[in-house]
mmCIF file of the N, C-alpha and C atoms, coordinates in Angstrom:
data_MODEL
# 
_entry.id   MODEL 
# 
loop_
_atom_site.group_PDB 
_atom_site.id 
_atom_site.type_symbol 
_atom_site.label_atom_id 
_atom_site.label_alt_id 
_atom_site.label_comp_id 
_atom_site.label_asym_id 
_atom_site.label_entity_id 
_atom_site.label_seq_id 
_atom_site.pdbx_PDB_ins_code 
_atom_site.Cartn_x 
_atom_site.Cartn_y 
_atom_site.Cartn_z 
_atom_site.occupancy 
_atom_site.B_iso_or_equiv 
_atom_site.pdbx_formal_charge 
_atom_site.auth_seq_id 
_atom_site.auth_comp_id 
_atom_site.auth_asym_id 
_atom_site.auth_atom_id 
_atom_site.pdbx_PDB_model_num 
ATOM 1   N N  . MET A 1 1  ? -44.419 84.654 -15.744 1.00 0.00 ? 1  MET A N  1 
ATOM 2   C CA . MET A 1 1  ? -45.190 83.573 -15.258 1.00 0.00 ? 1  MET A CA 1 
ATOM 3   C C  . MET A 1 1  ? -44.374 82.677 -14.339 1.00 0.00 ? 1  MET A C  1 
ATOM 4   N N  . THR A 1 2  ? -44.899 82.363 -13.162 1.00 0.00 ? 2  THR A N  1 
ATOM 5   C CA . THR A 1 2  ? -44.126 81.496 -12.231 1.00 0.00 ? 2  THR A CA 1 
ATOM 6   C C  . THR A 1 2  ? -44.056 80.079 -12.783 1.00 0.00 ? 2  THR A C  1 
ATOM 7   N N  . PRO A 1 3  ? -43.200 79.333 -12.250 1.00 0.00 ? 3  PRO A N  1 
ATOM 8   C CA . PRO A 1 3  ? -43.143 77.905 -12.672 1.00 0.00 ? 3  PRO A CA 1 
ATOM 9   C C  . PRO A 1 3  ? -44.506 77.174 -12.363 1.00 0.00 ? 3  PRO A C  1 
ATOM 10  N N  . ARG A 1 4  ? -45.058 77.501 -11.289 1.00 0.00 ? 4  ARG A N  1 
ATOM 11  C CA . ARG A 1 4  ? -46.358 76.800 -10.888 1.00 0.00 ? 4  ARG A CA 1 
ATOM 12  C C  . ARG A 1 4  ? -47.469 77.264 -11.873 1.00 0.00 ? 4  ARG A C  1 
ATOM 13  N N  . GLU A 1 5  ? -47.515 78.529 -12.140 1.00 0.00 ? 5  GLU A N  1 
ATOM 14  C CA . GLU A 1 5  ? -48.512 79.024 -13.167 1.00 0.00 ? 5  GLU A CA 1 
ATOM 15  C C  . GLU A 1 5  ? -48.278 78.274 -14.530 1.00 0.00 ? 5  GLU A C  1 
ATOM 16  N N  . ARG A 1 6  ? -47.095 78.132 -14.897 1.00 0.00 ? 6  ARG A N  1 
ATOM 17  C CA . ARG A 1 6  ? -46.769 77.503 -16.218 1.00 0.00 ? 6  ARG A CA 1 
ATOM 18  C C  . ARG A 1 6  ? -47.178 76.013 -16.111 1.00 0.00 ? 6  ARG A C  1 
ATOM 19  N N  . GLU A 1 7  ? -46.899 75.358 -14.998 1.00 0.00 ? 7  GLU A N  1 
ATOM 20  C CA . GLU A 1 7  ? -47.293 73.969 -14.863 1.00 0.00 ? 7  GLU A CA 1 
ATOM 21  C C  . GLU A 1 7  ? -48.846 73.787 -15.033 1.00 0.00 ? 7  GLU A C  1 
ATOM 22  N N  . ILE A 1 8  ? -49.595 74.724 -14.345 1.00 0.00 ? 8  ILE A N  1 
ATOM 23  C CA . ILE A 1 8  ? -51.056 74.655 -14.456 1.00 0.00 ? 8  ILE A CA 1 
ATOM 24  C C  . ILE A 1 8  ? -51.447 75.004 -15.874 1.00 0.00 ? 8  ILE A C  1 
ATOM 25  N N  . ALA A 1 9  ? -50.935 75.996 -16.497 1.00 0.00 ? 9  ALA A N  1 
ATOM 26  C CA . ALA A 1 9  ? -51.329 76.373 -17.862 1.00 0.00 ? 9  ALA A CA 1 
ATOM 27  C C  . ALA A 1 9  ? -50.994 75.195 -18.787 1.00 0.00 ? 9  ALA A C  1 
ATOM 28  N N  . ASP A 1 10 ? -49.859 74.510 -18.629 1.00 0.00 ? 10 ASP A N  1 
ATOM 29  C CA . ASP A 1 10 ? -49.579 73.354 -19.507 1.00 0.00 ? 10 ASP A CA 1 
ATOM 30  C C  . ASP A 1 10 ? -50.601 72.282 -19.336 1.00 0.00 ? 10 ASP A C  1 
ATOM 31  N N  . MET A 1 11 ? -50.964 71.955 -18.095 1.00 0.00 ? 11 MET A N  1 
ATOM 32  C CA . MET A 1 11 ? -52.019 70.917 -17.914 1.00 0.00 ? 11 MET A CA 1 
ATOM 33  C C  . MET A 1 11 ? -53.345 71.358 -18.506 1.00 0.00 ? 11 MET A C  1 
ATOM 34  N N  . ALA A 1 12 ? -53.724 72.617 -18.344 1.00 0.00 ? 12 ALA A N  1 
ATOM 35  C CA . ALA A 1 12 ? -54.976 73.050 -18.924 1.00 0.00 ? 12 ALA A CA 1 
ATOM 36  C C  . ALA A 1 12 ? -54.915 72.968 -20.488 1.00 0.00 ? 12 ALA A C  1 
ATOM 37  N N  . ALA A 1 13 ? -53.737 73.368 -21.023 1.00 0.00 ? 13 ALA A N  1 
ATOM 38  C CA . ALA A 1 13 ? -53.567 73.303 -22.466 1.00 0.00 ? 13 ALA A CA 1 
ATOM 39  C C  . ALA A 1 13 ? -53.650 71.891 -22.996 1.00 0.00 ? 13 ALA A C  1 
ATOM 40  N N  . ASP A 1 14 ? -53.299 70.866 -22.114 1.00 0.00 ? 14 ASP A N  1 
ATOM 41  C CA . ASP A 1 14 ? -53.404 69.539 -22.496 1.00 0.00 ? 14 ASP A CA 1 
ATOM 42  C C  . ASP A 1 14 ? -54.708 68.953 -22.357 1.00 0.00 ? 14 ASP A C  1 
ATOM 43  N N  . GLY A 1 15 ? -55.699 69.744 -21.901 1.00 0.00 ? 15 GLY A N  1 
ATOM 44  C CA . GLY A 1 15 ? -57.081 69.327 -21.857 1.00 0.00 ? 15 GLY A CA 1 
ATOM 45  C C  . GLY A 1 15 ? -57.598 68.893 -20.519 1.00 0.00 ? 15 GLY A C  1 
ATOM 46  N N  . MET A 1 16 ? -56.794 69.062 -19.490 1.00 0.00 ? 16 MET A N  1 
ATOM 47  C CA . MET A 1 16 ? -57.181 68.617 -18.103 1.00 0.00 ? 16 MET A CA 1 
ATOM 48  C C  . MET A 1 16 ? -58.170 69.669 -17.522 1.00 0.00 ? 16 MET A C  1 
ATOM 49  N N  . THR A 1 17 ? -59.078 69.126 -16.794 1.00 0.00 ? 17 THR A N  1 
ATOM 50  C CA . THR A 1 17 ? -60.062 69.950 -16.056 1.00 0.00 ? 17 THR A CA 1 
ATOM 51  C C  . THR A 1 17 ? -59.446 70.553 -14.843 1.00 0.00 ? 17 THR A C  1 
ATOM 52  N N  . ASN A 1 18 ? -60.109 71.515 -14.257 1.00 0.00 ? 18 ASN A N  1 
ATOM 53  C CA . ASN A 1 18 ? -59.662 72.134 -13.062 1.00 0.00 ? 18 ASN A CA 1 
ATOM 54  C C  . ASN A 1 18 ? -59.569 71.081 -11.920 1.00 0.00 ? 18 ASN A C  1 
ATOM 55  N N  . GLU A 1 19 ? -60.504 70.169 -11.888 1.00 0.00 ? 19 GLU A N  1 
ATOM 56  C CA . GLU A 1 19 ? -60.554 69.082 -10.891 1.00 0.00 ? 19 GLU A CA 1 
ATOM 57  C C  . GLU A 1 19 ? -59.327 68.187 -11.053 1.00 0.00 ? 19 GLU A C  1 
ATOM 58  N N  . GLU A 1 20 ? -59.058 67.828 -12.328 1.00 0.00 ? 20 GLU A N  1 
ATOM 59  C CA . GLU A 1 20 ? -57.881 66.920 -12.611 1.00 0.00 ? 20 GLU A CA 1 
ATOM 60  C C  . GLU A 1 20 ? -56.573 67.626 -12.268 1.00 0.00 ? 20 GLU A C  1 
ATOM 61  N N  . ILE A 1 21 ? -56.474 68.867 -12.622 1.00 0.00 ? 21 ILE A N  1 
ATOM 62  C CA . ILE A 1 21 ? -55.217 69.691 -12.255 1.00 0.00 ? 21 ILE A CA 1 
ATOM 63  C C  . ILE A 1 21 ? -55.106 69.734 -10.761 1.00 0.00 ? 21 ILE A C  1 
ATOM 64  N N  . GLY A 1 22 ? -56.258 70.025 -10.140 1.00 0.00 ? 22 GLY A N  1 
ATOM 65  C CA . GLY A 1 22 ? -56.192 70.170 -8.643  1.00 0.00 ? 22 GLY A CA 1 
ATOM 66  C C  . GLY A 1 22 ? -55.765 68.923 -7.960  1.00 0.00 ? 22 GLY A C  1 
ATOM 67  N N  . ALA A 1 23 ? -56.204 67.710 -8.459  1.00 0.00 ? 23 ALA A N  1 
ATOM 68  C CA . ALA A 1 23 ? -55.814 66.468 -7.862  1.00 0.00 ? 23 ALA A CA 1 
ATOM 69  C C  . ALA A 1 23 ? -54.343 66.272 -8.063  1.00 0.00 ? 23 ALA A C  1 
ATOM 70  N N  . ARG A 1 24 ? -53.853 66.570 -9.163  1.00 0.00 ? 24 ARG A N  1 
ATOM 71  C CA . ARG A 1 24 ? -52.378 66.321 -9.467  1.00 0.00 ? 24 ARG A CA 1 
ATOM 72  C C  . ARG A 1 24 ? -51.496 67.287 -8.688  1.00 0.00 ? 24 ARG A C  1 
ATOM 73  N N  . THR A 1 25 ? -51.930 68.539 -8.506  1.00 0.00 ? 25 THR A N  1 
ATOM 74  C CA . THR A 1 25 ? -51.134 69.579 -7.845  1.00 0.00 ? 25 THR A CA 1 
ATOM 75  C C  . THR A 1 25 ? -51.432 69.827 -6.426  1.00 0.00 ? 25 THR A C  1 
ATOM 76  N N  . ARG A 1 26 ? -52.535 69.124 -5.941  1.00 0.00 ? 26 ARG A N  1 
ATOM 77  C CA . ARG A 1 26 ? -52.922 69.226 -4.567  1.00 0.00 ? 26 ARG A CA 1 
ATOM 78  C C  . ARG A 1 26 ? -53.430 70.720 -4.304  1.00 0.00 ? 26 ARG A C  1 
ATOM 79  N N  . LEU A 1 27 ? -54.068 71.278 -5.317  1.00 0.00 ? 27 LEU A N  1 
ATOM 80  C CA . LEU A 1 27 ? -54.785 72.589 -5.140  1.00 0.00 ? 27 LEU A CA 1 
ATOM 81  C C  . LEU A 1 27 ? -56.208 72.415 -5.267  1.00 0.00 ? 27 LEU A C  1 
ATOM 82  N N  . ALA A 1 28 ? -56.998 73.240 -4.732  1.00 0.00 ? 28 ALA A N  1 
ATOM 83  C CA . ALA A 1 28 ? -58.455 73.242 -4.873  1.00 0.00 ? 28 ALA A CA 1 
ATOM 84  C C  . ALA A 1 28 ? -58.736 73.638 -6.290  1.00 0.00 ? 28 ALA A C  1 
ATOM 85  N N  . PRO A 1 29 ? -59.807 72.949 -6.928  1.00 0.00 ? 29 PRO A N  1 
ATOM 86  C CA . PRO A 1 29 ? -60.190 73.278 -8.315  1.00 0.00 ? 29 PRO A CA 1 
ATOM 87  C C  . PRO A 1 29 ? -60.440 74.806 -8.519  1.00 0.00 ? 29 PRO A C  1 
ATOM 88  N N  . ARG A 1 30 ? -60.961 75.411 -7.479  1.00 0.00 ? 30 ARG A N  1 
ATOM 89  C CA . ARG A 1 30 ? -61.259 76.900 -7.526  1.00 0.00 ? 30 ARG A CA 1 
ATOM 90  C C  . ARG A 1 30 ? -59.929 77.727 -7.610  1.00 0.00 ? 30 ARG A C  1 
ATOM 91  N N  . THR A 1 31 ? -58.872 77.234 -6.924  1.00 0.00 ? 31 THR A N  1 
ATOM 92  C CA . THR A 1 31 ? -57.570 77.869 -7.007  1.00 0.00 ? 31 THR A CA 1 
ATOM 93  C C  . THR A 1 31 ? -57.000 77.743 -8.417  1.00 0.00 ? 31 THR A C  1 
ATOM 94  N N  . VAL A 1 32 ? -57.174 76.543 -8.953  1.00 0.00 ? 32 VAL A N  1 
ATOM 95  C CA . VAL A 1 32 ? -56.762 76.319 -10.371 1.00 0.00 ? 32 VAL A CA 1 
ATOM 96  C C  . VAL A 1 32 ? -57.424 77.284 -11.297 1.00 0.00 ? 32 VAL A C  1 
ATOM 97  N N  . GLY A 1 33 ? -58.679 77.451 -11.130 1.00 0.00 ? 33 GLY A N  1 
ATOM 98  C CA . GLY A 1 33 ? -59.451 78.385 -11.940 1.00 0.00 ? 33 GLY A CA 1 
ATOM 99  C C  . GLY A 1 33 ? -58.983 79.864 -11.770 1.00 0.00 ? 33 GLY A C  1 
ATOM 100 N N  . THR A 1 34 ? -58.679 80.197 -10.555 1.00 0.00 ? 34 THR A N  1 
ATOM 101 C CA . THR A 1 34 ? -58.136 81.565 -10.299 1.00 0.00 ? 34 THR A CA 1 
ATOM 102 C C  . THR A 1 34 ? -56.769 81.749 -10.965 1.00 0.00 ? 34 THR A C  1 
ATOM 103 N N  . VAL A 1 35 ? -55.947 80.775 -10.892 1.00 0.00 ? 35 VAL A N  1 
ATOM 104 C CA . VAL A 1 35 ? -54.622 80.878 -11.594 1.00 0.00 ? 35 VAL A CA 1 
ATOM 105 C C  . VAL A 1 35 ? -54.860 81.065 -13.109 1.00 0.00 ? 35 VAL A C  1 
ATOM 106 N N  . LEU A 1 36 ? -55.777 80.262 -13.632 1.00 0.00 ? 36 LEU A N  1 
ATOM 107 C CA . LEU A 1 36 ? -55.955 80.369 -15.092 1.00 0.00 ? 36 LEU A CA 1 
ATOM 108 C C  . LEU A 1 36 ? -56.561 81.710 -15.430 1.00 0.00 ? 36 LEU A C  1 
ATOM 109 N N  . TYR A 1 37 ? -57.443 82.172 -14.613 1.00 0.00 ? 37 TYR A N  1 
ATOM 110 C CA . TYR A 1 37 ? -58.123 83.488 -14.791 1.00 0.00 ? 37 TYR A CA 1 
ATOM 111 C C  . TYR A 1 37 ? -57.068 84.568 -14.928 1.00 0.00 ? 37 TYR A C  1 
ATOM 112 N N  . ARG A 1 38 ? -56.057 84.459 -14.093 1.00 0.00 ? 38 ARG A N  1 
ATOM 113 C CA . ARG A 1 38 ? -54.890 85.533 -14.107 1.00 0.00 ? 38 ARG A CA 1 
ATOM 114 C C  . ARG A 1 38 ? -53.935 85.301 -15.256 1.00 0.00 ? 38 ARG A C  1 
ATOM 115 N N  . VAL A 1 39 ? -53.675 84.080 -15.652 1.00 0.00 ? 39 VAL A N  1 
ATOM 116 C CA . VAL A 1 39 ? -52.709 83.756 -16.616 1.00 0.00 ? 39 VAL A CA 1 
ATOM 117 C C  . VAL A 1 39 ? -53.169 83.956 -18.051 1.00 0.00 ? 39 VAL A C  1 
ATOM 118 N N  . LEU A 1 40 ? -54.438 83.604 -18.352 1.00 0.00 ? 40 LEU A N  1 
ATOM 119 C CA . LEU A 1 40 ? -54.910 83.711 -19.751 1.00 0.00 ? 40 LEU A CA 1 
ATOM 120 C C  . LEU A 1 40 ? -54.740 85.106 -20.326 1.00 0.00 ? 40 LEU A C  1 
ATOM 121 N N  . PRO A 1 41 ? -55.189 86.201 -19.614 1.00 0.00 ? 41 PRO A N  1 
ATOM 122 C CA . PRO A 1 41 ? -55.004 87.580 -20.157 1.00 0.00 ? 41 PRO A CA 1 
ATOM 123 C C  . PRO A 1 41 ? -53.540 87.958 -20.330 1.00 0.00 ? 41 PRO A C  1 
ATOM 124 N N  . ARG A 1 42 ? -52.714 87.466 -19.475 1.00 0.00 ? 42 ARG A N  1 
ATOM 125 C CA . ARG A 1 42 ? -51.254 87.781 -19.654 1.00 0.00 ? 42 ARG A CA 1 
ATOM 126 C C  . ARG A 1 42 ? -50.663 87.211 -20.888 1.00 0.00 ? 42 ARG A C  1 
ATOM 127 N N  . LEU A 1 43 ? -51.265 86.012 -21.361 1.00 0.00 ? 43 LEU A N  1 
ATOM 128 C CA . LEU A 1 43 ? -50.823 85.399 -22.534 1.00 0.00 ? 43 LEU A CA 1 
ATOM 129 C C  . LEU A 1 43 ? -51.585 85.882 -23.819 1.00 0.00 ? 43 LEU A C  1 
ATOM 130 N N  . GLY A 1 44 ? -52.570 86.844 -23.507 1.00 0.00 ? 44 GLY A N  1 
ATOM 131 C CA . GLY A 1 44 ? -53.309 87.413 -24.607 1.00 0.00 ? 44 GLY A CA 1 
ATOM 132 C C  . GLY A 1 44 ? -54.371 86.474 -25.193 1.00 0.00 ? 44 GLY A C  1 
ATOM 133 N N  . VAL A 1 45 ? -54.898 85.569 -24.399 1.00 0.00 ? 45 VAL A N  1 
ATOM 134 C CA . VAL A 1 45 ? -55.900 84.628 -24.931 1.00 0.00 ? 45 VAL A CA 1 
ATOM 135 C C  . VAL A 1 45 ? -57.079 84.663 -23.956 1.00 0.00 ? 45 VAL A C  1 
ATOM 136 N N  . THR A 1 46 ? -58.192 84.130 -24.436 1.00 0.00 ? 46 THR A N  1 
ATOM 137 C CA . THR A 1 46 ? -59.431 84.122 -23.601 1.00 0.00 ? 46 THR A CA 1 
ATOM 138 C C  . THR A 1 46 ? -59.989 82.770 -23.417 1.00 0.00 ? 46 THR A C  1 
ATOM 139 N N  . THR A 1 47 ? -59.419 81.711 -24.045 1.00 0.00 ? 47 THR A N  1 
ATOM 140 C CA . THR A 1 47 ? -59.904 80.351 -23.921 1.00 0.00 ? 47 THR A CA 1 
ATOM 141 C C  . THR A 1 47 ? -58.852 79.425 -23.650 1.00 0.00 ? 47 THR A C  1 
ATOM 142 N N  . ARG A 1 48 ? -59.168 78.236 -23.141 1.00 0.00 ? 48 ARG A N  1 
ATOM 143 C CA . ARG A 1 48 ? -58.125 77.120 -22.850 1.00 0.00 ? 48 ARG A CA 1 
ATOM 144 C C  . ARG A 1 48 ? -57.658 76.663 -24.195 1.00 0.00 ? 48 ARG A C  1 
ATOM 145 N N  . GLY A 1 49 ? -58.426 76.659 -25.203 1.00 0.00 ? 49 GLY A N  1 
ATOM 146 C CA . GLY A 1 49 ? -58.043 76.124 -26.519 1.00 0.00 ? 49 GLY A CA 1 
ATOM 147 C C  . GLY A 1 49 ? -57.004 76.932 -27.131 1.00 0.00 ? 49 GLY A C  1 
ATOM 148 N N  . ALA A 1 50 ? -56.899 78.204 -26.737 1.00 0.00 ? 50 ALA A N  1 
ATOM 149 C CA . ALA A 1 50 ? -55.784 79.047 -27.299 1.00 0.00 ? 50 ALA A CA 1 
ATOM 150 C C  . ALA A 1 50 ? -54.571 79.037 -26.437 1.00 0.00 ? 50 ALA A C  1 
ATOM 151 N N  . LEU A 1 51 ? -54.590 78.278 -25.388 1.00 0.00 ? 51 LEU A N  1 
ATOM 152 C CA . LEU A 1 51 ? -53.417 78.229 -24.470 1.00 0.00 ? 51 LEU A CA 1 
ATOM 153 C C  . LEU A 1 51 ? -52.175 77.621 -25.097 1.00 0.00 ? 51 LEU A C  1 
ATOM 154 N N  . ARG A 1 52 ? -52.359 76.414 -25.775 1.00 0.00 ? 52 ARG A N  1 
ATOM 155 C CA . ARG A 1 52 ? -51.178 75.776 -26.361 1.00 0.00 ? 52 ARG A CA 1 
ATOM 156 C C  . ARG A 1 52 ? -50.419 76.660 -27.282 1.00 0.00 ? 52 ARG A C  1 
ATOM 157 N N  . PRO A 1 53 ? -51.063 77.207 -28.285 1.00 0.00 ? 53 PRO A N  1 
ATOM 158 C CA . PRO A 1 53 ? -50.361 78.121 -29.237 1.00 0.00 ? 53 PRO A CA 1 
ATOM 159 C C  . PRO A 1 53 ? -49.628 79.346 -28.507 1.00 0.00 ? 53 PRO A C  1 
ATOM 160 N N  . ALA A 1 54 ? -50.319 79.847 -27.501 1.00 0.00 ? 54 ALA A N  1 
ATOM 161 C CA . ALA A 1 54 ? -49.741 80.931 -26.804 1.00 0.00 ? 54 ALA A CA 1 
ATOM 162 C C  . ALA A 1 54 ? -48.527 80.492 -25.994 1.00 0.00 ? 54 ALA A C  1 
ATOM 163 N N  . LEU A 1 55 ? -48.572 79.291 -25.384 1.00 0.00 ? 55 LEU A N  1 
ATOM 164 C CA . LEU A 1 55 ? -47.407 78.793 -24.639 1.00 0.00 ? 55 LEU A CA 1 
ATOM 165 C C  . LEU A 1 55 ? -46.298 78.458 -25.576 1.00 0.00 ? 55 LEU A C  1 
ATOM 166 N N  . ASP A 1 56 ? -46.598 77.967 -26.718 1.00 0.00 ? 56 ASP A N  1 
ATOM 167 C CA . ASP A 1 56 ? -45.589 77.679 -27.720 1.00 0.00 ? 56 ASP A CA 1 
ATOM 168 C C  . ASP A 1 56 ? -44.853 78.923 -28.267 1.00 0.00 ? 56 ASP A C  1 
ATOM 169 N N  . ARG A 1 57 ? -45.674 80.008 -28.447 1.00 0.00 ? 57 ARG A N  1 
ATOM 170 C CA . ARG A 1 57 ? -45.006 81.295 -28.812 1.00 0.00 ? 57 ARG A CA 1 
ATOM 171 C C  . ARG A 1 57 ? -44.131 81.811 -27.704 1.00 0.00 ? 57 ARG A C  1 
ATOM 172 N N  . LEU A 1 58 ? -44.591 81.613 -26.479 1.00 0.00 ? 58 LEU A N  1 
ATOM 173 C CA . LEU A 1 58 ? -43.786 82.067 -25.322 1.00 0.00 ? 58 LEU A CA 1 
ATOM 174 C C  . LEU A 1 58 ? -42.439 81.282 -25.255 1.00 0.00 ? 58 LEU A C  1 
ATOM 175 N N  . ASP A 1 59 ? -42.525 80.019 -25.554 1.00 0.00 ? 59 ASP A N  1 
ATOM 176 C CA . ASP A 1 59 ? -41.291 79.180 -25.572 1.00 0.00 ? 59 ASP A CA 1 
ATOM 177 C C  . ASP A 1 59 ? -40.427 79.561 -26.662 1.00 0.00 ? 59 ASP A C  1 
ATOM 178 N N  . ALA A 1 60 ? -40.965 79.859 -27.853 1.00 0.00 ? 60 ALA A N  1 
ATOM 179 C CA . ALA A 1 60 ? -40.111 80.263 -28.996 1.00 0.00 ? 60 ALA A CA 1 
ATOM 180 C C  . ALA A 1 60 ? -39.456 81.631 -28.749 1.00 0.00 ? 60 ALA A C  1 
ATOM 181 N N  . ALA A 1 61 ? -40.157 82.526 -28.058 1.00 0.00 ? 61 ALA A N  1 
ATOM 182 C CA . ALA A 1 61 ? -39.584 83.800 -27.818 1.00 0.00 ? 61 ALA A CA 1 
ATOM 183 C C  . ALA A 1 61 ? -38.406 83.717 -26.736 1.00 0.00 ? 61 ALA A C  1 
ATOM 184 N N  . ALA A 1 62 ? -38.512 82.735 -25.893 1.00 0.00 ? 62 ALA A N  1 
ATOM 185 C CA . ALA A 1 62 ? -37.535 82.601 -24.854 1.00 0.00 ? 62 ALA A CA 1 
ATOM 186 C C  . ALA A 1 62 ? -36.311 81.799 -25.295 1.00 0.00 ? 62 ALA A C  1 
ATOM 187 N N  . THR A 1 63 ? -36.457 81.135 -26.444 1.00 0.00 ? 63 THR A N  1 
ATOM 188 C CA . THR A 1 63 ? -35.309 80.257 -26.967 1.00 0.00 ? 63 THR A CA 1 
ATOM 189 C C  . THR A 1 63 ? -34.429 81.145 -27.736 1.00 0.00 ? 63 THR A C  1 
ATOM 190 N N  . PRO A 1 64 ? -33.110 81.229 -27.450 1.00 0.00 ? 64 PRO A N  1 
ATOM 191 C CA . PRO A 1 64 ? -32.133 82.036 -28.160 1.00 0.00 ? 64 PRO A CA 1 
ATOM 192 C C  . PRO A 1 64 ? -32.037 81.556 -29.645 1.00 0.00 ? 64 PRO A C  1 
ATOM 193 N N  . ALA A 1 65 ? -31.947 82.511 -30.555 1.00 0.00 ? 65 ALA A N  1 
ATOM 194 C CA . ALA A 1 65 ? -31.762 82.128 -31.933 1.00 0.00 ? 65 ALA A CA 1 
ATOM 195 C C  . ALA A 1 65 ? -30.406 81.550 -32.102 1.00 0.00 ? 65 ALA A C  1 
ATOM 196 N N  . ARG A 1 66 ? -30.329 80.561 -32.996 1.00 0.00 ? 66 ARG A N  1 
ATOM 197 C CA . ARG A 1 66 ? -29.045 79.956 -33.311 1.00 0.00 ? 66 ARG A CA 1 
ATOM 198 C C  . ARG A 1 66 ? -28.388 80.746 -34.398 1.00 0.00 ? 66 ARG A C  1 
ATOM 199 N N  . THR A 1 67 ? -27.115 80.945 -34.320 1.00 0.00 ? 67 THR A N  1 
ATOM 200 C CA . THR A 1 67 ? -26.362 81.779 -35.345 1.00 0.00 ? 67 THR A CA 1 
ATOM 201 C C  . THR A 1 67 ? -25.774 80.881 -36.435 1.00 0.00 ? 67 THR A C  1 
ATOM 202 N N  . GLY A 1 68 ? -25.736 79.538 -36.241 1.00 0.00 ? 68 GLY A N  1 
ATOM 203 C CA . GLY A 1 68 ? -25.246 78.724 -37.261 1.00 0.00 ? 68 GLY A CA 1 
ATOM 204 C C  . GLY A 1 68 ? -23.650 78.532 -37.110 1.00 0.00 ? 68 GLY A C  1 
ATOM 205 N N  . ARG A 1 69 ? -23.082 78.989 -36.140 1.00 0.00 ? 69 ARG A N  1 
ATOM 206 C CA . ARG A 1 69 ? -21.626 78.968 -35.906 1.00 0.00 ? 69 ARG A CA 1 
ATOM 207 C C  . ARG A 1 69 ? -21.304 77.757 -35.088 1.00 0.00 ? 69 ARG A C  1 
# 
């Protein structure tokens, strides 16, 4: 996922509408929708409500495990 896709996914997961995301990122709302249309399946989800847990899992998988040393 690109940094821009992640930014848009985070805003959608926080409950922002396509119009609100578009205003903040200077993208057309339809472009925001297209980005989410591509990102949701890559995360294995079908709804915006499932975005936050999926993004959290992605973050957890990317964080190296601590060895305690």
